[in-house]
mmCIF file as gemmi writes it, N, C-alpha and C atoms, coordinates in Angstrom:
data_model
loop_
_atom_site.group_PDB
_atom_site.id
_atom_site.type_symbol
_atom_site.label_atom_id
_atom_site.label_alt_id
_atom_site.label_comp_id
_atom_site.label_asym_id
_atom_site.label_entity_id
_atom_site.label_seq_id
_atom_site.pdbx_PDB_ins_code
_atom_site.Cartn_x
_atom_site.Cartn_y
_atom_site.Cartn_z
_atom_site.occupancy
_atom_site.B_iso_or_equiv
_atom_site.pdbx_formal_charge
_atom_site.auth_seq_id
_atom_site.auth_asym_id
_atom_site.pdbx_PDB_model_num
ATOM 1 N N . MET Axp A 1 ? 2.792 -38.018 -44.82 1 0 ? 1 A 1
ATOM 2 C CA . MET Axp A 1 ? 3.543 -39.139 -44.239 1 0 ? 1 A 1
ATOM 3 C C . MET Axp A 1 ? 3.752 -38.771 -42.734 1 0 ? 1 A 1
ATOM 4 N N . ALA Axp A 2 ? 3.459 -39.686 -41.854 1 0 ? 2 A 1
ATOM 5 C CA . ALA Axp A 2 ? 3.683 -39.513 -40.43 1 0 ? 2 A 1
ATOM 6 C C . ALA Axp A 2 ? 5.114 -39.308 -40.038 1 0 ? 2 A 1
ATOM 7 N N . LYS Axp A 3 ? 5.427 -38.511 -39.115 1 0 ? 3 A 1
ATOM 8 C CA . LYS Axp A 3 ? 6.736 -38.233 -38.629 1 0 ? 3 A 1
ATOM 9 C C . LYS Axp A 3 ? 7.139 -39.394 -37.697 1 0 ? 3 A 1
ATOM 10 N N . ARG Axp A 4 ? 8.314 -39.961 -37.9 1 0 ? 4 A 1
ATOM 11 C CA . ARG Axp A 4 ? 8.668 -41.081 -37.05 1 0 ? 4 A 1
ATOM 12 C C . ARG Axp A 4 ? 9.443 -40.583 -35.85 1 0 ? 4 A 1
ATOM 13 N N . ALA Axp A 5 ? 9.013 -41.077 -34.719 1 0 ? 5 A 1
ATOM 14 C CA . ALA Axp A 5 ? 9.685 -40.676 -33.466 1 0 ? 5 A 1
ATOM 15 C C . ALA Axp A 5 ? 10.864 -41.577 -33.145 1 0 ? 5 A 1
ATOM 16 N N . ARG Axp A 6 ? 11.779 -41 -32.416 1 0 ? 6 A 1
ATOM 17 C CA . ARG Axp A 6 ? 12.962 -41.809 -31.992 1 0 ? 6 A 1
ATOM 18 C C . ARG Axp A 6 ? 12.532 -42.77 -30.889 1 0 ? 6 A 1
ATOM 19 N N . LEU Axp A 7 ? 13.211 -43.871 -30.834 1 0 ? 7 A 1
ATOM 20 C CA . LEU Axp A 7 ? 12.873 -44.874 -29.829 1 0 ? 7 A 1
ATOM 21 C C . LEU Axp A 7 ? 12.968 -44.354 -28.401 1 0 ? 7 A 1
ATOM 22 N N . SER Axp A 8 ? 13.951 -43.557 -28.134 1 0 ? 8 A 1
ATOM 23 C CA . SER Axp A 8 ? 14.155 -42.967 -26.815 1 0 ? 8 A 1
ATOM 24 C C . SER Axp A 8 ? 12.957 -42.077 -26.41 1 0 ? 8 A 1
ATOM 25 N N . GLN Axp A 9 ? 12.415 -41.323 -27.438 1 0 ? 9 A 1
ATOM 26 C CA . GLN Axp A 9 ? 11.248 -40.499 -27.13 1 0 ? 9 A 1
ATOM 27 C C . GLN Axp A 9 ? 10.038 -41.322 -26.905 1 0 ? 9 A 1
ATOM 28 N N . LEU Axp A 10 ? 9.873 -42.412 -27.611 1 0 ? 10 A 1
ATOM 29 C CA . LEU Axp A 10 ? 8.7 -43.275 -27.405 1 0 ? 10 A 1
ATOM 30 C C . LEU Axp A 10 ? 8.789 -43.902 -26.026 1 0 ? 10 A 1
ATOM 31 N N . LYS Axp A 11 ? 9.982 -44.347 -25.578 1 0 ? 11 A 1
ATOM 32 C CA . LYS Axp A 11 ? 10.155 -44.939 -24.313 1 0 ? 11 A 1
ATOM 33 C C . LYS Axp A 11 ? 9.815 -43.945 -23.186 1 0 ? 11 A 1
ATOM 34 N N . LYS Axp A 12 ? 10.316 -42.691 -23.369 1 0 ? 12 A 1
ATOM 35 C CA . LYS Axp A 12 ? 10.059 -41.621 -22.46 1 0 ? 12 A 1
ATOM 36 C C . LYS Axp A 12 ? 8.545 -41.358 -22.329 1 0 ? 12 A 1
ATOM 37 N N . ASP Axp A 13 ? 7.857 -41.364 -23.419 1 0 ? 13 A 1
ATOM 38 C CA . ASP Axp A 13 ? 6.389 -41.148 -23.442 1 0 ? 13 A 1
ATOM 39 C C . ASP Axp A 13 ? 5.658 -42.259 -22.717 1 0 ? 13 A 1
ATOM 40 N N . LEU Axp A 14 ? 6.124 -43.482 -22.887 1 0 ? 14 A 1
ATOM 41 C CA . LEU Axp A 14 ? 5.488 -44.597 -22.256 1 0 ? 14 A 1
ATOM 42 C C . LEU Axp A 14 ? 5.775 -44.582 -20.703 1 0 ? 14 A 1
ATOM 43 N N . ASP Axp A 15 ? 7.004 -44.108 -20.334 1 0 ? 15 A 1
ATOM 44 C CA . ASP Axp A 15 ? 7.33 -44.046 -18.91 1 0 ? 15 A 1
ATOM 45 C C . ASP Axp A 15 ? 6.468 -42.953 -18.2 1 0 ? 15 A 1
ATOM 46 N N . GLN Axp A 16 ? 6.134 -41.891 -18.999 1 0 ? 16 A 1
ATOM 47 C CA . GLN Axp A 16 ? 5.366 -40.79 -18.415 1 0 ? 16 A 1
ATOM 48 C C . GLN Axp A 16 ? 3.883 -41.073 -18.381 1 0 ? 16 A 1
ATOM 49 N N . ALA Axp A 17 ? 3.412 -42.088 -19.148 1 0 ? 17 A 1
ATOM 50 C CA . ALA Axp A 17 ? 1.986 -42.409 -19.235 1 0 ? 17 A 1
ATOM 51 C C . ALA Axp A 17 ? 1.571 -42.959 -17.855 1 0 ? 17 A 1
ATOM 52 N N . ARG Axp A 18 ? 0.433 -42.53 -17.443 1 0 ? 18 A 1
ATOM 53 C CA . ARG Axp A 18 ? -0.124 -42.951 -16.139 1 0 ? 18 A 1
ATOM 54 C C . ARG Axp A 18 ? -1.382 -43.808 -16.412 1 0 ? 18 A 1
ATOM 55 N N . PRO Axp A 19 ? -1.687 -44.833 -15.519 1 0 ? 19 A 1
ATOM 56 C CA . PRO Axp A 19 ? -2.894 -45.546 -15.775 1 0 ? 19 A 1
ATOM 57 C C . PRO Axp A 19 ? -4.161 -44.688 -15.675 1 0 ? 19 A 1
ATOM 58 N N . THR Axp A 20 ? -4.222 -43.735 -14.723 1 0 ? 20 A 1
ATOM 59 C CA . THR Axp A 20 ? -5.343 -42.839 -14.603 1 0 ? 20 A 1
ATOM 60 C C . THR Axp A 20 ? -4.825 -41.388 -14.633 1 0 ? 20 A 1
ATOM 61 N N . PRO Axp A 21 ? -4.85 -40.765 -15.801 1 0 ? 21 A 1
ATOM 62 C CA . PRO Axp A 21 ? -4.325 -39.38 -15.884 1 0 ? 21 A 1
ATOM 63 C C . PRO Axp A 21 ? -5.15 -38.436 -14.955 1 0 ? 21 A 1
ATOM 64 N N . PRO Axp A 22 ? -4.489 -37.357 -14.504 1 0 ? 22 A 1
ATOM 65 C CA . PRO Axp A 22 ? -5.184 -36.358 -13.741 1 0 ? 22 A 1
ATOM 66 C C . PRO Axp A 22 ? -6.284 -35.688 -14.507 1 0 ? 22 A 1
ATOM 67 N N . GLY Axp A 23 ? -7.289 -35.241 -13.849 1 0 ? 23 A 1
ATOM 68 C CA . GLY Axp A 23 ? -8.354 -34.506 -14.469 1 0 ? 23 A 1
ATOM 69 C C . GLY Axp A 23 ? -9.498 -35.398 -15.007 1 0 ? 23 A 1
ATOM 70 N N . GLY Axp A 24 ? -9.43 -36.724 -14.707 1 0 ? 24 A 1
ATOM 71 C CA . GLY Axp A 24 ? -10.48 -37.616 -15.088 1 0 ? 24 A 1
ATOM 72 C C . GLY Axp A 24 ? -10.498 -38.001 -16.525 1 0 ? 24 A 1
ATOM 73 N N . LEU Axp A 25 ? -9.341 -37.82 -17.198 1 0 ? 25 A 1
ATOM 74 C CA . LEU Axp A 25 ? -9.25 -38.219 -18.628 1 0 ? 25 A 1
ATOM 75 C C . LEU Axp A 25 ? -9.151 -39.729 -18.67 1 0 ? 25 A 1
ATOM 76 N N . SER Axp A 26 ? -9.643 -40.238 -19.826 1 0 ? 26 A 1
ATOM 77 C CA . SER Axp A 26 ? -9.562 -41.726 -20.002 1 0 ? 26 A 1
ATOM 78 C C . SER Axp A 26 ? -8.133 -42.202 -20.253 1 0 ? 26 A 1
ATOM 79 N N . PRO Axp A 27 ? -7.83 -43.398 -19.851 1 0 ? 27 A 1
ATOM 80 C CA . PRO Axp A 27 ? -6.457 -43.941 -20.072 1 0 ? 27 A 1
ATOM 81 C C . PRO Axp A 27 ? -6.107 -43.996 -21.552 1 0 ? 27 A 1
ATOM 82 N N . ALA Axp A 28 ? -7.094 -43.936 -22.442 1 0 ? 28 A 1
ATOM 83 C CA . ALA Axp A 28 ? -6.834 -43.994 -23.892 1 0 ? 28 A 1
ATOM 84 C C . ALA Axp A 28 ? -6.399 -42.599 -24.438 1 0 ? 28 A 1
ATOM 85 N N . ALA Axp A 29 ? -6.435 -41.549 -23.624 1 0 ? 29 A 1
ATOM 86 C CA . ALA Axp A 29 ? -6.078 -40.224 -24.092 1 0 ? 29 A 1
ATOM 87 C C . ALA Axp A 29 ? -4.591 -40.172 -24.313 1 0 ? 29 A 1
ATOM 88 N N . PRO Axp A 30 ? -4.112 -39.384 -25.239 1 0 ? 30 A 1
ATOM 89 C CA . PRO Axp A 30 ? -2.697 -39.343 -25.559 1 0 ? 30 A 1
ATOM 90 C C . PRO Axp A 30 ? -1.95 -38.621 -24.412 1 0 ? 30 A 1
ATOM 91 N N . ALA Axp A 31 ? -0.719 -38.966 -24.241 1 0 ? 31 A 1
ATOM 92 C CA . ALA Axp A 31 ? 0.076 -38.408 -23.188 1 0 ? 31 A 1
ATOM 93 C C . ALA Axp A 31 ? 0.368 -36.936 -23.449 1 0 ? 31 A 1
ATOM 94 N N . ILE Axp A 32 ? 0.465 -36.163 -22.377 1 0 ? 32 A 1
ATOM 95 C CA . ILE Axp A 32 ? 0.731 -34.693 -22.585 1 0 ? 32 A 1
ATOM 96 C C . ILE Axp A 32 ? 2.207 -34.476 -22.466 1 0 ? 32 A 1
ATOM 97 N N . ARG Axp A 33 ? 2.729 -33.925 -23.541 1 0 ? 33 A 1
ATOM 98 C CA . ARG Axp A 33 ? 4.23 -33.649 -23.503 1 0 ? 33 A 1
ATOM 99 C C . ARG Axp A 33 ? 4.404 -32.24 -22.938 1 0 ? 33 A 1
ATOM 100 N N . LYS Axp A 34 ? 5.271 -32.231 -21.871 1 0 ? 34 A 1
ATOM 101 C CA . LYS Axp A 34 ? 5.573 -30.953 -21.233 1 0 ? 34 A 1
ATOM 102 C C . LYS Axp A 34 ? 7.02 -30.675 -21.391 1 0 ? 34 A 1
ATOM 103 N N . THR Axp A 35 ? 7.342 -29.489 -21.824 1 0 ? 35 A 1
ATOM 104 C CA . THR Axp A 35 ? 8.745 -28.985 -21.926 1 0 ? 35 A 1
ATOM 105 C C . THR Axp A 35 ? 8.817 -27.708 -21.17 1 0 ? 35 A 1
ATOM 106 N N . ASP Axp A 36 ? 9.999 -27.197 -20.971 1 0 ? 36 A 1
ATOM 107 C CA . ASP Axp A 36 ? 10.214 -25.89 -20.348 1 0 ? 36 A 1
ATOM 108 C C . ASP Axp A 36 ? 9.53 -24.807 -21.107 1 0 ? 36 A 1
ATOM 109 N N . LYS Axp A 37 ? 9.618 -24.846 -22.436 1 0 ? 37 A 1
ATOM 110 C CA . LYS Axp A 37 ? 9.059 -23.848 -23.338 1 0 ? 37 A 1
ATOM 111 C C . LYS Axp A 37 ? 7.492 -23.912 -23.328 1 0 ? 37 A 1
ATOM 112 N N . SER Axp A 38 ? 6.968 -25.065 -23.195 1 0 ? 38 A 1
ATOM 113 C CA . SER Axp A 38 ? 5.499 -25.279 -23.317 1 0 ? 38 A 1
ATOM 114 C C . SER Axp A 38 ? 4.814 -25.131 -21.937 1 0 ? 38 A 1
ATOM 115 N N . THR Axp A 39 ? 5.485 -24.88 -20.936 1 0 ? 39 A 1
ATOM 116 C CA . THR Axp A 39 ? 4.855 -24.827 -19.585 1 0 ? 39 A 1
ATOM 117 C C . THR Axp A 39 ? 5.212 -23.467 -18.993 1 0 ? 39 A 1
ATOM 118 N N . THR Axp A 40 ? 4.181 -22.83 -18.397 1 0 ? 40 A 1
ATOM 119 C CA . THR Axp A 40 ? 4.411 -21.521 -17.672 1 0 ? 40 A 1
ATOM 120 C C . THR Axp A 40 ? 5.006 -21.839 -16.27 1 0 ? 40 A 1
ATOM 121 N N . PRO Axp A 41 ? 5.548 -20.808 -15.655 1 0 ? 41 A 1
ATOM 122 C CA . PRO Axp A 41 ? 5.999 -21.003 -14.266 1 0 ? 41 A 1
ATOM 123 C C . PRO Axp A 41 ? 4.928 -21.436 -13.315 1 0 ? 41 A 1
ATOM 124 N N . GLY Axp A 42 ? 3.652 -21.131 -13.644 1 0 ? 42 A 1
ATOM 125 C CA . GLY Axp A 42 ? 2.568 -21.529 -12.804 1 0 ? 42 A 1
ATOM 126 C C . GLY Axp A 42 ? 2.055 -22.925 -13.057 1 0 ? 42 A 1
ATOM 127 N N . GLY Axp A 43 ? 2.609 -23.574 -14.121 1 0 ? 43 A 1
ATOM 128 C CA . GLY Axp A 43 ? 2.201 -24.949 -14.411 1 0 ? 43 A 1
ATOM 129 C C . GLY Axp A 43 ? 1.175 -25.062 -15.555 1 0 ? 43 A 1
ATOM 130 N N . LEU Axp A 44 ? 0.806 -23.959 -16.152 1 0 ? 44 A 1
ATOM 131 C CA . LEU Axp A 44 ? -0.193 -24.02 -17.28 1 0 ? 44 A 1
ATOM 132 C C . LEU Axp A 44 ? 0.555 -24.348 -18.557 1 0 ? 44 A 1
ATOM 133 N N . LEU Axp A 45 ? -0.14 -25.036 -19.442 1 0 ? 45 A 1
ATOM 134 C CA . LEU Axp A 45 ? 0.459 -25.394 -20.693 1 0 ? 45 A 1
ATOM 135 C C . LEU Axp A 45 ? 0.232 -24.284 -21.764 1 0 ? 45 A 1
ATOM 136 N N . ARG Axp A 46 ? 1.159 -23.966 -22.61 1 0 ? 46 A 1
ATOM 137 C CA . ARG Axp A 46 ? 1.055 -23.017 -23.614 1 0 ? 46 A 1
ATOM 138 C C . ARG Axp A 46 ? 0.635 -23.735 -24.907 1 0 ? 46 A 1
ATOM 139 N N . ARG Axp A 47 ? -0.425 -23.266 -25.503 1 0 ? 47 A 1
ATOM 140 C CA . ARG Axp A 47 ? -0.856 -23.827 -26.799 1 0 ? 47 A 1
ATOM 141 C C . ARG Axp A 47 ? -1.412 -22.645 -27.637 1 0 ? 47 A 1
ATOM 142 N N . THR Axp A 48 ? -1.418 -22.775 -28.945 1 0 ? 48 A 1
ATOM 143 C CA . THR Axp A 48 ? -1.906 -21.777 -29.867 1 0 ? 48 A 1
ATOM 144 C C . THR Axp A 48 ? -3.244 -22.137 -30.356 1 0 ? 48 A 1
ATOM 145 N N . ILE Axp A 49 ? -4.223 -21.206 -30.271 1 0 ? 49 A 1
ATOM 146 C CA . ILE Axp A 49 ? -5.576 -21.49 -30.837 1 0 ? 49 A 1
ATOM 147 C C . ILE Axp A 49 ? -5.794 -20.393 -31.944 1 0 ? 49 A 1
ATOM 148 N N . TYR Axp A 50 ? -6.63 -20.695 -32.827 1 0 ? 50 A 1
ATOM 149 C CA . TYR Axp A 50 ? -6.962 -19.812 -33.913 1 0 ? 50 A 1
ATOM 150 C C . TYR Axp A 50 ? -8.424 -19.46 -33.792 1 0 ? 50 A 1
ATOM 151 N N . VAL Axp A 51 ? -8.787 -18.185 -33.831 1 0 ? 51 A 1
ATOM 152 C CA . VAL Axp A 51 ? -10.173 -17.7 -33.761 1 0 ? 51 A 1
ATOM 153 C C . VAL Axp A 51 ? -10.427 -16.744 -34.859 1 0 ? 51 A 1
ATOM 154 N N . THR Axp A 52 ? -11.708 -16.605 -35.238 1 0 ? 52 A 1
ATOM 155 C CA . THR Axp A 52 ? -12.079 -15.672 -36.271 1 0 ? 52 A 1
ATOM 156 C C . THR Axp A 52 ? -12.069 -14.278 -35.671 1 0 ? 52 A 1
ATOM 157 N N . GLU Axp A 53 ? -12.155 -13.262 -36.536 1 0 ? 53 A 1
ATOM 158 C CA . GLU Axp A 53 ? -12.107 -11.897 -36.092 1 0 ? 53 A 1
ATOM 159 C C . GLU Axp A 53 ? -13.307 -11.626 -35.177 1 0 ? 53 A 1
ATOM 160 N N . ALA Axp A 54 ? -14.539 -12.155 -35.53 1 0 ? 54 A 1
ATOM 161 C CA . ALA Axp A 54 ? -15.713 -11.969 -34.739 1 0 ? 54 A 1
ATOM 162 C C . ALA Axp A 54 ? -15.557 -12.631 -33.313 1 0 ? 54 A 1
ATOM 163 N N . GLU Axp A 55 ? -14.978 -13.805 -33.265 1 0 ? 55 A 1
ATOM 164 C CA . GLU Axp A 55 ? -14.7 -14.509 -32.023 1 0 ? 55 A 1
ATOM 165 C C . GLU Axp A 55 ? -13.724 -13.676 -31.117 1 0 ? 55 A 1
ATOM 166 N N . TRP Axp A 56 ? -12.666 -13.079 -31.767 1 0 ? 56 A 1
ATOM 167 C CA . TRP Axp A 56 ? -11.676 -12.335 -31.031 1 0 ? 56 A 1
ATOM 168 C C . TRP Axp A 56 ? -12.292 -11.04 -30.512 1 0 ? 56 A 1
ATOM 169 N N . ALA Axp A 57 ? -13.142 -10.436 -31.311 1 0 ? 57 A 1
ATOM 170 C CA . ALA Axp A 57 ? -13.834 -9.173 -30.852 1 0 ? 57 A 1
ATOM 171 C C . ALA Axp A 57 ? -14.686 -9.494 -29.648 1 0 ? 57 A 1
ATOM 172 N N . ALA Axp A 58 ? -15.443 -10.62 -29.729 1 0 ? 58 A 1
ATOM 173 C CA . ALA Axp A 58 ? -16.339 -11.009 -28.569 1 0 ? 58 A 1
ATOM 174 C C . ALA Axp A 58 ? -15.521 -11.27 -27.37 1 0 ? 58 A 1
ATOM 175 N N . LEU Axp A 59 ? -14.393 -11.997 -27.518 1 0 ? 59 A 1
ATOM 176 C CA . LEU Axp A 59 ? -13.511 -12.256 -26.37 1 0 ? 59 A 1
ATOM 177 C C . LEU Axp A 59 ? -12.966 -11.008 -25.752 1 0 ? 59 A 1
ATOM 178 N N . LEU Axp A 60 ? -12.543 -10.062 -26.551 1 0 ? 60 A 1
ATOM 179 C CA . LEU Axp A 60 ? -11.997 -8.777 -26.032 1 0 ? 60 A 1
ATOM 180 C C . LEU Axp A 60 ? -13.111 -7.99 -25.305 1 0 ? 60 A 1
ATOM 181 N N . GLU Axp A 61 ? -14.319 -7.955 -25.915 1 0 ? 61 A 1
ATOM 182 C CA . GLU Axp A 61 ? -15.425 -7.29 -25.281 1 0 ? 61 A 1
ATOM 183 C C . GLU Axp A 61 ? -15.754 -7.925 -23.893 1 0 ? 61 A 1
ATOM 184 N N . ARG Axp A 62 ? -15.789 -9.23 -23.861 1 0 ? 62 A 1
ATOM 185 C CA . ARG Axp A 62 ? -16.152 -9.921 -22.576 1 0 ? 62 A 1
ATOM 186 C C . ARG Axp A 62 ? -14.971 -9.713 -21.591 1 0 ? 62 A 1
ATOM 187 N N . SER Axp A 63 ? -13.743 -9.693 -22.048 1 0 ? 63 A 1
ATOM 188 C CA . SER Axp A 63 ? -12.649 -9.428 -21.182 1 0 ? 63 A 1
ATOM 189 C C . SER Axp A 63 ? -12.703 -8.043 -20.558 1 0 ? 63 A 1
ATOM 190 N N . TYR Axp A 64 ? -13.064 -7.049 -21.376 1 0 ? 64 A 1
ATOM 191 C CA . TYR Axp A 64 ? -13.163 -5.694 -20.918 1 0 ? 64 A 1
ATOM 192 C C . TYR Axp A 64 ? -14.289 -5.526 -19.943 1 0 ? 64 A 1
ATOM 193 N N . THR Axp A 65 ? -15.437 -6.148 -20.201 1 0 ? 65 A 1
ATOM 194 C CA . THR Axp A 65 ? -16.592 -5.92 -19.338 1 0 ? 65 A 1
ATOM 195 C C . THR Axp A 65 ? -16.523 -6.759 -18.061 1 0 ? 65 A 1
ATOM 196 N N . SER Axp A 66 ? -15.867 -7.885 -18.081 1 0 ? 66 A 1
ATOM 197 C CA . SER Axp A 66 ? -15.79 -8.718 -16.923 1 0 ? 66 A 1
ATOM 198 C C . SER Axp A 66 ? -14.523 -8.495 -16.082 1 0 ? 66 A 1
ATOM 199 N N . GLY Axp A 67 ? -13.539 -7.903 -16.711 1 0 ? 67 A 1
ATOM 200 C CA . GLY Axp A 67 ? -12.264 -7.629 -15.939 1 0 ? 67 A 1
ATOM 201 C C . GLY Axp A 67 ? -11.355 -8.917 -15.867 1 0 ? 67 A 1
ATOM 202 N N . GLN Axp A 68 ? -11.727 -9.925 -16.588 1 0 ? 68 A 1
ATOM 203 C CA . GLN Axp A 68 ? -10.906 -11.157 -16.673 1 0 ? 68 A 1
ATOM 204 C C . GLN Axp A 68 ? -10.123 -11.111 -17.897 1 0 ? 68 A 1
ATOM 205 N N . SER Axp A 69 ? -8.971 -11.953 -17.926 1 0 ? 69 A 1
ATOM 206 C CA . SER Axp A 69 ? -8.139 -12.092 -19.069 1 0 ? 69 A 1
ATOM 207 C C . SER Axp A 69 ? -8.866 -12.918 -20.098 1 0 ? 69 A 1
ATOM 208 N N . VAL Axp A 70 ? -8.449 -12.702 -21.391 1 0 ? 70 A 1
ATOM 209 C CA . VAL Axp A 70 ? -8.942 -13.509 -22.439 1 0 ? 70 A 1
ATOM 210 C C . VAL Axp A 70 ? -8.707 -15.031 -22.181 1 0 ? 70 A 1
ATOM 211 N N . SER Axp A 71 ? -7.481 -15.287 -21.666 1 0 ? 71 A 1
ATOM 212 C CA . SER Axp A 71 ? -7.149 -16.676 -21.389 1 0 ? 71 A 1
ATOM 213 C C . SER Axp A 71 ? -8.046 -17.308 -20.348 1 0 ? 71 A 1
ATOM 214 N N . GLU Axp A 72 ? -8.386 -16.536 -19.335 1 0 ? 72 A 1
ATOM 215 C CA . GLU Axp A 72 ? -9.308 -17.089 -18.288 1 0 ? 72 A 1
ATOM 216 C C . GLU Axp A 72 ? -10.686 -17.364 -18.884 1 0 ? 72 A 1
ATOM 217 N N . ILE Axp A 73 ? -11.19 -16.485 -19.743 1 0 ? 73 A 1
ATOM 218 C CA . ILE Axp A 73 ? -12.493 -16.677 -20.362 1 0 ? 73 A 1
ATOM 219 C C . ILE Axp A 73 ? -12.449 -17.929 -21.232 1 0 ? 73 A 1
ATOM 220 N N . ILE Axp A 74 ? -11.375 -18.16 -21.977 1 0 ? 74 A 1
ATOM 221 C CA . ILE Axp A 74 ? -11.315 -19.317 -22.774 1 0 ? 74 A 1
ATOM 222 C C . ILE Axp A 74 ? -11.209 -20.577 -21.927 1 0 ? 74 A 1
ATOM 223 N N . ARG Axp A 75 ? -10.466 -20.549 -20.813 1 0 ? 75 A 1
ATOM 224 C CA . ARG Axp A 75 ? -10.345 -21.713 -19.934 1 0 ? 75 A 1
ATOM 225 C C . ARG Axp A 75 ? -11.694 -22.066 -19.321 1 0 ? 75 A 1
ATOM 226 N N . GLN Axp A 76 ? -12.437 -21.013 -18.944 1 0 ? 76 A 1
ATOM 227 C CA . GLN Axp A 76 ? -13.829 -21.26 -18.41 1 0 ? 76 A 1
ATOM 228 C C . GLN Axp A 76 ? -14.761 -21.954 -19.429 1 0 ? 76 A 1
ATOM 229 N N . ALA Axp A 77 ? -14.683 -21.426 -20.635 1 0 ? 77 A 1
ATOM 230 C CA . ALA Axp A 77 ? -15.453 -22.004 -21.687 1 0 ? 77 A 1
ATOM 231 C C . ALA Axp A 77 ? -15.098 -23.503 -22.013 1 0 ? 77 A 1
ATOM 232 N N . VAL Axp A 78 ? -13.8 -23.736 -21.929 1 0 ? 78 A 1
ATOM 233 C CA . VAL Axp A 78 ? -13.387 -25.148 -22.094 1 0 ? 78 A 1
ATOM 234 C C . VAL Axp A 78 ? -13.816 -26.005 -21.014 1 0 ? 78 A 1
ATOM 235 N N . ARG Axp A 79 ? -13.681 -25.562 -19.749 1 0 ? 79 A 1
ATOM 236 C CA . ARG Axp A 79 ? -14.102 -26.346 -18.573 1 0 ? 79 A 1
ATOM 237 C C . ARG Axp A 79 ? -15.544 -26.604 -18.635 1 0 ? 79 A 1
ATOM 238 N N . GLN Axp A 80 ? -16.361 -25.562 -19.038 1 0 ? 80 A 1
ATOM 239 C CA . GLN Axp A 80 ? -17.848 -25.736 -19.121 1 0 ? 80 A 1
ATOM 240 C C . GLN Axp A 80 ? -18.195 -26.716 -20.238 1 0 ? 80 A 1
ATOM 241 N N . ARG Axp A 81 ? -17.535 -26.543 -21.396 1 0 ? 81 A 1
ATOM 242 C CA . ARG Axp A 81 ? -17.878 -27.401 -22.553 1 0 ? 81 A 1
ATOM 243 C C . ARG Axp A 81 ? -17.503 -28.918 -22.282 1 0 ? 81 A 1
ATOM 244 N N . LEU Axp A 82 ? -16.351 -29.102 -21.65 1 0 ? 82 A 1
ATOM 245 C CA . LEU Axp A 82 ? -15.883 -30.507 -21.431 1 0 ? 82 A 1
ATOM 246 C C . LEU Axp A 82 ? -16.389 -31.054 -20.052 1 0 ? 82 A 1
ATOM 247 N N . GLY Axp A 83 ? -17.113 -30.294 -19.315 1 0 ? 83 A 1
ATOM 248 C CA . GLY Axp A 83 ? -17.641 -30.808 -18.033 1 0 ? 83 A 1
ATOM 249 C C . GLY Axp A 83 ? -16.602 -31.018 -16.971 1 0 ? 83 A 1
ATOM 250 N N . LEU Axp A 84 ? -15.575 -30.18 -16.927 1 0 ? 84 A 1
ATOM 251 C CA . LEU Axp A 84 ? -14.543 -30.291 -15.973 1 0 ? 84 A 1
ATOM 252 C C . LEU Axp A 84 ? -14.872 -29.419 -14.797 1 0 ? 84 A 1
ATOM 253 N N . ASP Axp A 85 ? -14.897 -30.015 -13.609 1 0 ? 85 A 1
ATOM 254 C CA . ASP Axp A 85 ? -15.197 -29.239 -12.364 1 0 ? 85 A 1
ATOM 255 C C . ASP Axp A 85 ? -13.882 -28.654 -11.824 1 0 ? 85 A 1
ATOM 256 N N . GLN Axp A 86 ? -13.811 -27.325 -11.909 1 0 ? 86 A 1
ATOM 257 C CA . GLN Axp A 86 ? -12.719 -26.603 -11.261 1 0 ? 86 A 1
ATOM 258 C C . GLN Axp A 86 ? -13.217 -25.662 -10.239 1 0 ? 86 A 1
ATOM 259 N N . GLU Axp A 87 ? -12.776 -25.906 -9.024 1 0 ? 87 A 1
ATOM 260 C CA . GLU Axp A 87 ? -13.338 -25.015 -7.961 1 0 ? 87 A 1
ATOM 261 C C . GLU Axp A 87 ? -12.254 -24.127 -7.435 1 0 ? 87 A 1
């Protein structure tokens, strides 16, 4: 059964919705909820992902050989897969 949101939260979400969200997302995309706990001081959003042991091993190996963090490697893969231009 779906969790029912409070009316005040729904109004807040509608107020935060923008006609053209940043990053070129379609207006039909769901609103991004940001809280102090889910946002880093640099403005990045914290989310949990689940990977297999083989995927994690590959990420660690790539991180070690490239000198980049695992998070940066994942962000690069997401940008490439979704066609997001980050310069």
